[in-house]
C-alpha positions, 0 to 999 in steps of 0.5 A: 476507467481512464485517468485525466490530468487536472490542476484544480479550479482557476485561481484569482488571477486566471491561472489553474489554482494549486490543487491539493493531494493528501494522504489520509490516515491516523497516524501519518506523521511518519508518511514519506508520501508528501516527500516523493509526491511533491518531488514528482509534482515539481519535476512534472511541472504540476501546480499541486502540492501533496500534504499529509492529513491525520483524520479520524474514522469519521472524517476521512469519507467526507475529506477524501470527497472534499479534496477530489471534488476540488480537483485534487486527489490523494492516497488512504493509509491505515486504518482507512483503507476500507472504511472510505470505500462507501464514500467512492462513486466509482471503483476499480476491479481492484477495489471491488475485489479487496474492499480497500481503497488507498487512491482516489480522484474525481472525474466528471463530478464523480469520486473514484477509487483505486487500490494501486497497492495490488500493483505495487506489491506485485512488482515489489513481489517479482523482485524479491522472489527474482531467483527462487526456484519452485512453487511458493508458499507465502505467510501473510500476517494481517487481514486488514486493508493492506492484507487484502491487497497482498492476498489478491496480488498473490492469487495473481503472482505466478508461481504461488502455490499457497497462501497462509493467511494469519490475523490476530482476530482468527474470524477476519482470516477465515472471512477474507478467505471465504470472500476470495473463495480460492482454494490456495488461502488457507487460514492459519491459527498458528503461525509459528508451525507454518512453513513458508518460503516468503513471509509479508507482514501486512499489519502495522506492527513495527511502525513505532520502530520497536515492536515486530509481528513475529519473531524469526527465531520462534518459527519451526520453518525460517522463511528464505525472504521477508517483505515488511510493508511498514517502513520507518526512519530506518530498517524495521524491527522485523527486518533487522531481525531478519538480516540478523539471521541472514534472511534477505528482507525489503521494508515497505519503502520499495512498495511505497514508491511503485504504489505511488507511481501508479497513483500519480498515473491515475491522477495525471494519465501518464506516469511520473518522471522516470525515477524522480520518486525513488530518488527523492526516497533515497535522499532521506537520512535513514 
């Protein structure tokens, strides 16, 4: 798989048309992807724009293909990361492994998909556990598209001894463990009794700014680090409770930037201008 730069079809004046990139999901009104990608497009002088599009389960695949084949591309967020895979002509090893796609584009008339959540999470994980000693156990909440990417990434990360996987529907966690066929993965039915150094929220709970996937105070063993893939206009409920308990916690903004930088590289064959996305995200009023 190779990445190439594209600017869209020729416009009426002979100049390349502005290519449209989009994040596809439901909901998407909270997404900061347009903010950071448009900042990178401007800094990189790309004739492109990035928008958020709320699409249904029936619409997401056809919309993905239309955007890509018109010279654009984009990203996929909850709850469509798994649903769009059948609409890809080619897929990266990360998509094949996780069964989920979050980044798409076209090359030579074929629609490609990748899962840059894996790359983004690995970088966020390394930064989060830096300074922690010994082998690590991770408790992952959620076995959907994001959870699949997290589990796959953890199996490649150094020093991860055990991945404890919980899902509201236990059968889904068991099926994911069976799919990856790695004896380090253990599905759990009750996360309150599980001891883990790091807790990762890969569910969408907390997206509304109110709920949290677990009451940290109710856990038998309190984690030493929290990674919440959810982000919003302020600290997530899970991160707020973690900080009240003195637990270092990061939300999904860090991973958002890291996976977005990887997506940009897939689309254009080179990384975005250094630091632009992080600065654009930092300029938001939290």
